[in-house]
N, C-alpha and C positions, 0 to 999 in steps of 0.2 A: 189241320186247318192250313189252307194255302194263303199266299200273300194277299190275294184279292179279297178273301174273306176278312182278314185282319184289317185291311184298309177300309172295307165296308163298315165294320163295327166301329172303327175309330171315327169315321165320318158320320155314321148314324148317331153315335153318342154326342158328338159336337152339335149335330143338327137338333137333337132333342133338347139339349141344354140351352141352345140359342133360342129355340122356340119357346121354352119355358121363360127365358129372359124377356122375350117380346111381350108376353102377356102378364108378367109379374113385375116388371120394372115400373117405378112410379114416374119417372121422367120420360116423356114421350119421345124425346130426341134419342135417348139411349135405347128405347124400344125400336126406333127406326134403324139405328145402327146395328142392333142385334138381328133385325130382319135382313140386313145385307148378308150377315153370316149364314142365316138360314138359306137364303137363295144360293149362296156360293156352295154350301154343303149339298144342296139338292142337285146342283150342277155336277158336283163330284160323283154323286151316285149315278147320274145319267152317264157319265164317262165310264164308270165301271160296268154299266149295262150296254156298252158299245153304241150309245146313242149320242154321238159327238155333236150332231147338228142341234139336237134339243139342248144339250149342255151349253153350247155357244149362245143359242137364243135365250136360255135362262139367264146367263150372265149379262148379255147385252140388254135385253128388255127388262127383266125384273131387277137384277142387282144394279143395273145402270139406270135406265130411264125411270122406272116406277119409283125406285128409292129416291132418286134425285127429285122427282115430282113431289113425293111425300115430304122431303126435307125442305123444299121451296115453300110448300104450303104451310109447313110449321114455322118457317122463318117469316112468312108474310102475315101470319096471324100473330097478334100481340099477346104473347103468353109470358112476358117478362114479369118476374116477381112472384109467379105462381109456383109453389113447391110441388104440388101434386097436379100434374098435367094429364094424367090418365084416370079420370074419375070413374070409368066403367069397371075398374078393377076393385070390385067390392067382395068382401068375404062371403056374402050371401050367394054369390054366383059360383062359388067353388064346388058345391055339390053337383050342379048342372054341368060344369066343366069336367069334373071327374067322371061322370056318367058318359058324356060324349067322348072323352079320351079313351075310356075303356071300350066303348063300342067300336071306335076307329081302330084301336089296337087289336081287338079281337078279329075284326074283318081283315086286317093286314096279315095277321097270323094265319087265318083261314085261307086267304088267297095264296100265300106263299107255301103253305104246307099241303093243302089238299087239291088245289087246282093244277092241272097239267101245265107244264112250262112250254111256251110257244117255240123256244129255240132248241127243243129236244126232238130227236127223231123217234120213230116208233120203237126202235131197239134200245133207246136210252143214250145214244151217242150225241154229243154236241154237234149241232149243225153249224157249219161255218157261214158267217154272215158277210154280206157284201157291205162295203163301206157306205153307210147311209147318206153321207154328204154327197158322194158321187152320184148315188141314185136320185137324190132330190134335185141335184143340179141337172142331171139328164132329163128328168121329167119337166123341169122348168124351161130349159133352153134348147133341147134338141128333139124336134118332132120325129118320131119313127126311128127305125133301125135298132139293132141289137136288142130285140125283144121289147122295146119301148112302144107305147101306143102311137098311133099316127097323128096325134094332136099334141099341142104344147100348152103349158099353163102360163106362158108369158103374159098374155093379155089380162087374165084375171089377176095375176100378181101385180101388174102395173096399175090396174084399176084400183086395187086395194091400197097401193101406195098413194095414189091421187086422193082417194077418200080420206086417208090419214092426214095428208097435207092440208086439205080443205078444213078438216077438223081442227088442226093446229092453228091455222090462220083465223078461223072463227073464234077460237078460244082467246087468241091474242086481241082481236078486235073487241070482244065483249069485255075482257078483263082490263083493258087500258082505260086510264082515267082521262077525262076530257076537261 
């Protein structure tokens, strides 16, 4: 077993334990903090898969922004003095959770065992991948040349950022007390 496989199994074990902590902890703040660890370990797996851009986005968006949003929502709701803040964690749901986890696990095992790998050539050799951050940057900001299409994704990218900015401003206006 090589070093990448050992690191993968360590990260995967931490990810599974943190995911179990998210759904089993009785305090919702502790569940949210365990969720940060889940997001970070998922980013670690993305790095092992040579998907650096997705790993960076995972950390910035999910581990950063979404978790902070969840923690702010928890702080703004008045849950002081309540010992059990995660009421959906009932023992009656454990059988359904066990069945769903078994199905997801079986599908992951099937996909990793029986489906062909995308980064393998026809003769089984590993295909060298181009740095995906450079490729995404080339698609975003440089139209044409070097095998890239003759159009750029700058305008849709900027429109998406404006839509997100408008959504943030609207959320602040709606949420503010008068």
